[in-house]
VEXDREN-2710 file (C-alpha; in Angstrom, 1 decimal):
% VEXDREN-2710
k/r/px/py/pz
1/MET/-61.2/-53.2/-53.6
2/ARG/-60.1/-54.2/-50.1
3/GLN/-57.6/-52.2/-48.0
4/ILE/-55.0/-54.1/-46.0
5/LYS/-53.2/-52.6/-43.1
6/LEU/-49.8/-54.0/-42.3
7/THR/-47.5/-53.6/-39.2
8/ILE/-43.9/-53.9/-40.3
9/THR/-40.6/-54.2/-38.6
10/TYR/-37.3/-53.6/-40.5
11/GLN/-33.6/-53.2/-40.1
12/GLY/-32.9/-50.1/-42.2
13/THR/-29.1/-50.4/-42.6
14/HIS/-29.2/-51.7/-46.1
15/TYR/-32.0/-49.5/-47.5
16/SER/-32.2/-45.9/-48.8
17/GLY/-35.1/-45.3/-46.5
18/TRP/-38.8/-46.1/-46.7
19/GLN/-39.8/-44.1/-49.8
20/LEU/-39.4/-45.2/-53.4
21/GLN/-36.4/-43.5/-55.1
22/ALA/-35.0/-43.4/-58.6
23/SER/-32.1/-45.5/-57.4
24/GLY/-31.3/-47.6/-54.4
25/ARG/-33.3/-50.2/-52.5
26/THR/-36.2/-49.0/-50.3
27/VAL/-38.5/-50.6/-47.9
28/GLN/-41.6/-49.4/-49.8
29/GLY/-40.1/-50.8/-53.0
30/GLU/-39.4/-54.3/-51.5
31/LEU/-43.0/-54.4/-50.1
32/GLU/-44.5/-53.5/-53.4
33/LYS/-42.5/-56.2/-55.2
34/ALA/-43.6/-58.8/-52.6
35/ILE/-47.3/-57.8/-53.0
36/LYS/-47.1/-58.1/-56.7
37/LYS/-45.5/-61.5/-56.5
38/MET/-48.3/-62.6/-54.2
39/THR/-51.3/-61.1/-55.9
40/GLY/-50.1/-60.7/-59.5
41/ALA/-51.0/-57.0/-59.5
42/HIS/-49.1/-53.9/-58.6
43/SER/-50.4/-52.1/-55.5
44/ARG/-49.1/-48.8/-54.2
45/ILE/-48.4/-49.0/-50.4
46/TYR/-48.4/-46.0/-48.2
47/GLY/-46.6/-45.8/-44.9
48/ALA/-47.2/-43.8/-41.7
49/GLY/-43.8/-42.3/-41.8
50/ARG/-41.0/-41.8/-44.4
51/THR/-38.0/-43.1/-42.4
52/ASP/-34.6/-42.1/-43.8
53/ALA/-31.8/-44.3/-45.0
54/GLY/-30.4/-46.4/-42.2
55/VAL/-33.4/-45.8/-39.8
56/HIS/-35.0/-48.8/-38.3
57/ALA/-38.7/-49.6/-37.4
58/LEU/-40.2/-51.8/-34.8
59/ALA/-43.8/-51.1/-35.8
60/GLN/-44.1/-49.1/-39.0
61/VAL/-47.7/-49.1/-40.3
62/ALA/-48.7/-49.1/-44.0
63/ALA/-51.7/-49.9/-46.1
64/PHE/-52.5/-50.9/-49.7
65/LYS/-55.5/-51.7/-51.8
66/THR/-56.0/-55.0/-53.5
67/ALA/-58.6/-57.2/-55.2
68/ALA/-57.0/-60.3/-53.7
69/LEU/-59.4/-62.2/-51.3
70/HIS/-56.7/-63.8/-49.0
71/ALA/-57.2/-63.7/-45.3
72/PRO/-55.0/-61.4/-43.3
73/ASP/-52.9/-64.2/-41.9
74/VAL/-52.2/-65.4/-45.5
75/PHE/-50.9/-62.0/-46.4
76/ILE/-48.4/-62.2/-43.4
77/ARG/-47.1/-65.6/-44.5
78/ALA/-47.0/-65.0/-48.2
79/LEU/-45.4/-61.5/-48.0
80/ASN/-42.8/-62.7/-45.6
81/ALA/-41.9/-65.5/-47.9
82/ASN/-41.2/-62.9/-50.6
83/LEU/-39.5/-60.3/-48.6
84/PRO/-35.8/-59.9/-47.6
85/ALA/-35.0/-61.3/-44.1
86/ASP/-34.5/-57.8/-42.7
87/ILE/-38.1/-56.8/-43.5
88/ARG/-40.9/-58.7/-41.7
89/ILE/-44.7/-58.3/-41.6
90/VAL/-45.8/-58.9/-38.0
91/ALA/-49.5/-58.1/-38.3
92/ALA/-52.2/-57.7/-41.0
93/GLU/-55.8/-56.7/-41.0
94/GLU/-58.5/-55.4/-43.3
95/THR/-59.5/-51.8/-42.7
96/LYS/-62.3/-49.6/-43.8
97/PRO/-61.8/-47.7/-47.1
98/GLY/-60.2/-44.3/-46.5
99/PHE/-57.9/-45.3/-43.7
100/SER/-54.6/-43.4/-43.9
101/PRO/-51.6/-44.7/-41.9
102/ARG/-50.1/-41.2/-42.0
103/PHE/-53.0/-38.8/-41.5
104/HIS/-55.0/-40.9/-39.0
105/ALA/-52.0/-41.4/-36.7
106/LYS/-52.5/-39.6/-33.3
107/GLU/-49.0/-40.0/-31.9
108/LYS/-45.7/-41.5/-32.9
109/THR/-42.8/-42.5/-30.7
110/TYR/-39.2/-42.7/-31.9
111/CYS/-36.3/-43.9/-29.8
112/TYR/-32.6/-43.0/-30.3
113/TYR/-29.6/-44.8/-28.8
114/ILE/-26.2/-43.2/-28.2
115/CYS/-23.2/-45.3/-27.2
116/LYS/-21.2/-43.4/-24.5
117/ARG/-17.9/-44.9/-25.8
118/ASP/-16.3/-44.0/-29.1
119/THR/-15.4/-47.7/-29.5
120/ASN/-18.7/-49.5/-29.9
121/SER/-19.5/-53.2/-30.1
122/ALA/-19.4/-54.7/-33.6
123/PHE/-22.9/-56.1/-33.0
124/LEU/-24.4/-52.7/-31.9
125/SER/-22.8/-50.4/-34.5
126/ASP/-25.8/-50.5/-36.8
127/TYR/-28.1/-49.5/-34.0
128/THR/-26.3/-46.8/-32.1
129/TRP/-24.4/-43.5/-32.5
130/SER/-20.9/-43.8/-31.0
131/ALA/-20.5/-40.3/-29.6
132/PRO/-16.8/-39.3/-29.7
133/TYR/-17.0/-37.3/-26.5
134/SER/-18.2/-37.6/-22.9
135/ILE/-22.0/-37.0/-22.3
136/ASN/-23.8/-36.1/-19.1
137/ILE/-27.5/-36.8/-19.3
138/GLU/-28.6/-34.5/-16.4
139/PRO/-28.3/-31.3/-18.5
140/MET/-29.9/-33.1/-21.4
141/GLN/-32.9/-33.9/-19.3
142/GLN/-33.1/-30.3/-18.3
143/ALA/-32.9/-29.1/-21.9
144/ALA/-35.5/-31.6/-23.0
145/GLU/-38.1/-29.9/-20.7
146/TYR/-38.0/-26.8/-22.9
147/LEU/-39.0/-28.9/-26.0
148/ILE/-42.1/-30.4/-24.4
149/GLY/-45.4/-28.9/-25.6
150/LYS/-46.5/-27.2/-28.9
151/HIS/-43.7/-25.2/-30.6
152/ASP/-42.5/-24.1/-34.0
153/PHE/-39.7/-26.6/-34.7
154/THR/-38.2/-24.9/-37.7
155/SER/-34.8/-24.9/-36.1
156/PHE/-35.0/-28.8/-36.0
157/GLN/-36.4/-29.2/-39.5
158/ALA/-34.2/-30.4/-42.4
159/ALA/-34.0/-28.7/-45.7
160/GLY/-36.4/-30.2/-48.3
161/CYS/-39.1/-31.1/-45.7
162/GLY/-42.5/-31.1/-47.4
163/ALA/-44.5/-30.2/-44.3
164/LYS/-46.9/-27.3/-44.6
165/HIS/-45.8/-25.8/-41.3
166/ALA/-43.3/-26.6/-38.5
167/ILE/-45.7/-26.6/-35.6
168/ARG/-45.6/-29.9/-33.7
169/LYS/-46.5/-30.9/-30.2
170/ILE/-44.1/-33.1/-28.2
171/LYS/-45.9/-35.0/-25.5
172/GLU/-42.9/-36.6/-23.8
173/ILE/-39.1/-36.9/-23.9
174/ASN/-37.6/-39.6/-21.8
175/ILE/-33.8/-39.8/-21.5
176/LYS/-32.1/-42.5/-19.4
177/GLU/-28.8/-44.3/-19.1
178/MET/-28.4/-48.0/-19.7
179/PRO/-25.2/-49.5/-18.2
180/ALA/-25.5/-52.6/-20.3
181/THR/-27.7/-54.1/-22.9
182/GLU/-28.6/-57.6/-24.1
183/PHE/-28.5/-58.8/-27.7
184/LEU/-29.3/-62.4/-28.7
185/GLY/-28.9/-63.6/-25.2
186/PHE/-25.5/-62.0/-24.7
187/THR/-24.8/-59.1/-22.4
188/PHE/-22.7/-56.2/-23.6
189/ASN/-21.3/-54.0/-20.8
190/ILE/-21.4/-50.9/-23.0
191/PRO/-23.1/-47.9/-21.6
192/LEU/-25.9/-46.5/-23.7
193/ILE/-28.2/-43.5/-23.6
194/SER/-31.7/-43.9/-24.8
195/ILE/-33.8/-40.8/-25.9
196/ARG/-37.5/-41.6/-26.4
197/ILE/-39.6/-38.9/-28.0
198/THR/-43.4/-39.0/-28.4
199/ALA/-45.2/-36.3/-30.5
200/ASP/-48.3/-35.8/-32.6
201/ALA/-46.1/-35.8/-35.7
202/PHE/-42.5/-35.2/-36.8
203/LEU/-40.7/-33.1/-39.3
204/ARG/-37.9/-34.4/-41.6
205/HIS/-34.8/-35.2/-39.4
206/MET/-36.6/-33.6/-36.4
207/VAL/-35.6/-36.4/-34.0
208/ARG/-32.1/-36.6/-35.2
209/ASN/-31.6/-32.9/-35.0
210/ILE/-33.0/-32.8/-31.5
211/VAL/-30.7/-35.7/-30.5
212/GLY/-27.7/-33.9/-31.9
213/THR/-28.6/-30.7/-30.0
214/LEU/-29.3/-32.6/-26.7
215/ALA/-25.9/-34.3/-27.1
216/ALA/-24.2/-30.9/-27.5
217/VAL/-25.9/-29.9/-24.2
218/GLY/-24.7/-33.1/-22.6
219/ASN/-21.2/-32.4/-23.8
220/GLY/-21.2/-28.9/-22.3
221/LYS/-21.2/-27.1/-25.6
222/TYR/-24.6/-25.5/-24.9
223/PRO/-26.3/-24.8/-21.5
224/PRO/-29.8/-26.3/-21.2
225/GLU/-31.5/-22.9/-21.5
226/ARG/-30.0/-22.6/-25.0
227/ILE/-32.9/-24.6/-26.3
228/ILE/-35.2/-21.6/-25.7
229/ASP/-33.1/-19.4/-28.0
230/ILE/-32.8/-22.2/-30.6
231/LEU/-36.6/-22.6/-30.8
232/GLN/-37.2/-18.9/-31.0
233/ALA/-34.6/-18.4/-33.8
234/ARG/-36.5/-20.7/-36.2
235/ASP/-33.1/-21.2/-37.9
236/ARG/-31.6/-24.7/-38.5
237/GLN/-28.1/-23.2/-38.2
238/GLU/-28.7/-22.4/-34.5
239/ALA/-29.3/-26.1/-33.5
240/GLY/-26.8/-28.9/-33.1
241/VAL/-25.6/-31.4/-35.7
242/THR/-27.9/-34.1/-37.2
243/ALA/-27.3/-37.3/-35.4
244/PRO/-26.5/-40.3/-37.6
245/SER/-29.5/-42.4/-38.8
246/SER/-28.1/-45.7/-37.4
247/GLY/-29.3/-45.0/-33.8
248/LEU/-32.9/-44.2/-34.7
249/PHE/-35.9/-46.5/-34.4
250/LEU/-39.6/-45.8/-35.2
251/GLU/-40.9/-47.5/-32.1
252/SER/-44.7/-47.2/-32.2
253/ILE/-47.7/-45.4/-33.7
254/THR/-51.0/-44.7/-31.9
255/TYR/-54.3/-44.5/-33.8
END
């Protein structure tokens, strides 16, 4: 059996997340259907991360085993021909047996976009969180410094997370303002805030919970130093709200 590694981009708005579920369309489910149409056999595909409903990916990585002898470029063309337009295979290669997209990943980067207006563009609403209040990024940047490094992120972990422990190491958090953005060649003069987080791994809803907490700091609800108390509390109730899934992108994975 061969093992094929795929790099996948998808728009998550119309899916119930990556992972197969009893009901609802999932990215994993659509990929497995496309693989079966191409090869004639069912193959279980495993992803590097289980993105939630509505979350997008610029470079999700997944792998599956198959007896099919097609070249990697043939997998790209054939799978894309059988996938919905909002899921695309952008790269494929054969890997050594035993490669795990999840456990062999060294770092992952997620990016979140907040619209600084409560009235967003109709073309950006699926990709941003329209915050219903004013946000100042300077205290957010100060608060983010307290999250850098290895910590117990229990306070930012959603219920039902299957991780064995909540210790994670955040390498970098970059927060910046964007006065305008381009989309399909058009310029939208809508101010956005981007929050880019790189870590060795993430807990369920960890990025969205961090974003919701940083937004509360930016709104003046919490002082930046409040992050220290939130981390030490190891209590989800101490942190901010969970930011909506629409603004979250799995940006890259390093192996």
